[in-house]
C-alpha positions as CSV (number, residue, x, y, z in Angstrom):
1,X,83.9,87.7,90.0
2,X,85.5,90.8,91.7
3,X,88.5,92.1,89.4
4,X,91.3,93.6,91.2
5,X,94.2,95.3,89.8
6,X,97.1,95.0,92.3
7,X,100.2,97.2,91.6
8,X,103.3,96.2,93.6
9,X,107.0,96.7,92.3
10,X,108.3,94.0,94.8
11,X,107.8,91.0,92.8
12,X,107.8,88.7,95.8
13,X,105.0,90.4,97.9
14,X,103.2,90.9,94.5
15,X,103.1,87.1,94.1
16,X,102.4,86.2,97.8
17,X,99.6,88.8,97.8
18,X,98.2,87.9,94.5
19,X,97.9,84.1,95.7
20,X,96.1,85.3,98.7
21,X,93.6,87.4,97.1
22,X,92.9,84.6,94.5
23,X,92.4,82.3,97.7
24,X,89.5,84.8,98.8
25,X,88.0,84.6,95.4
26,X,89.1,87.6,93.4
27,X,90.4,87.7,90.0
28,X,93.7,89.5,89.9
29,X,95.4,91.7,87.2
30,X,98.9,92.6,88.2
31,X,101.1,95.2,87.3
32,X,104.8,95.9,88.5
33,X,104.9,99.8,88.3
34,X,102.4,102.4,87.5
35,X,103.3,102.9,83.9
36,X,102.6,99.2,83.4
37,X,99.3,99.4,85.6
38,X,98.2,102.5,83.2
39,X,98.3,99.9,80.4
40,X,96.4,97.4,82.3
41,X,93.7,99.8,83.6
42,X,93.2,101.4,79.8
43,X,92.9,98.1,78.4
44,X,90.6,96.1,81.1
45,X,87.0,96.7,81.6
46,X,85.4,96.6,85.0
47,X,88.3,96.7,87.3
48,X,86.2,96.8,90.6
49,X,89.2,97.4,93.0
50,X,92.7,98.8,92.7
51,X,95.3,98.0,95.3
52,X,98.6,100.2,94.6
53,X,101.8,100.4,96.4
54,X,102.7,104.2,96.9
55,X,106.5,104.1,96.5
56,X,107.2,102.6,93.2
57,X,109.8,103.9,90.6
58,X,108.8,105.1,86.9
59,X,105.2,106.4,88.4
60,X,104.5,106.2,91.8
61,X,100.9,105.2,93.5
62,X,100.0,109.0,93.9
63,X,100.8,109.9,90.2
64,X,99.2,106.5,89.1
65,X,95.9,107.7,90.7
66,X,96.3,111.2,89.6
67,X,96.5,110.1,86.2
68,X,93.3,107.4,86.3
69,X,91.4,110.3,87.6
70,X,91.8,112.0,84.5
71,X,90.1,109.3,82.2
72,X,86.7,109.0,81.6
73,X,86.3,105.8,83.1
74,X,84.4,105.6,86.4
75,X,87.0,105.4,89.3
76,X,86.9,101.9,91.1
77,X,87.5,101.5,94.9
78,X,90.9,102.3,95.6
79,X,93.5,101.4,98.6
80,X,96.9,102.2,98.6
81,X,99.6,99.7,100.4
82,X,102.5,101.0,101.8
83,X,105.2,99.6,104.9
84,X,105.4,103.3,105.6
85,X,102.6,105.6,106.5
86,X,102.7,109.0,108.3
87,X,100.6,112.2,108.4
88,X,101.5,113.7,104.9
89,X,101.0,110.4,103.6
90,X,97.4,110.1,104.9
91,X,96.5,113.5,104.0
92,X,97.8,113.3,100.3
93,X,95.9,110.1,100.3
94,X,92.6,111.9,101.4
95,X,93.0,114.8,99.2
96,X,93.6,112.5,96.1
97,X,90.5,110.5,97.1
98,X,91.8,106.9,97.7
99,X,89.4,105.1,100.1
100,X,92.1,103.7,102.7
101,X,95.6,102.5,103.1
102,X,96.6,98.9,103.9
103,X,99.7,98.6,105.9
104,X,102.6,96.3,105.0
105,X,103.1,93.6,106.5
106,X,99.1,92.7,105.6
107,X,96.8,91.2,108.2
108,X,94.8,88.5,106.2
109,X,91.9,89.0,108.4
110,X,91.9,93.0,108.3
111,X,92.6,92.6,104.3
112,X,89.4,90.4,104.0
113,X,87.2,93.2,105.6
114,X,88.9,95.9,103.7
115,X,88.1,94.1,100.9
116,X,84.6,93.3,101.6
117,X,84.0,96.9,102.4
118,X,85.8,98.2,99.0
119,X,83.6,95.6,97.1
120,X,80.4,97.1,98.8
121,X,81.3,100.4,97.9
122,X,82.2,99.7,94.4
123,X,78.8,97.8,93.9
124,X,76.9,100.7,95.7
125,X,78.5,103.5,93.4
126,X,79.4,105.4,96.7
């Protein structure tokens, strides 16, 4: 089963997205902020996909991605999720090596396609 680390500080949105992802057949590990996510990431083997909010307290999504890139683990497929996307965010996402940005509100069909692509990328080791 594909394992997703979901990092989202909006608890209601996190709950709804977690339930949707579980309905898609994914195993979900969730975290409320970047610091909690770092602990989850360090303590969990074989995370296949990370979906990470950009704007969070304590440790934002960009900082989280920078920190996990410094670890010895192979980086899973990585998608940012955000309600606000502009050219600066797109450029920073590309520089940091994230695979994509998922826009809020989330379209279920598009999300499913993105997740399949991220899963294939991870499985192929691209």
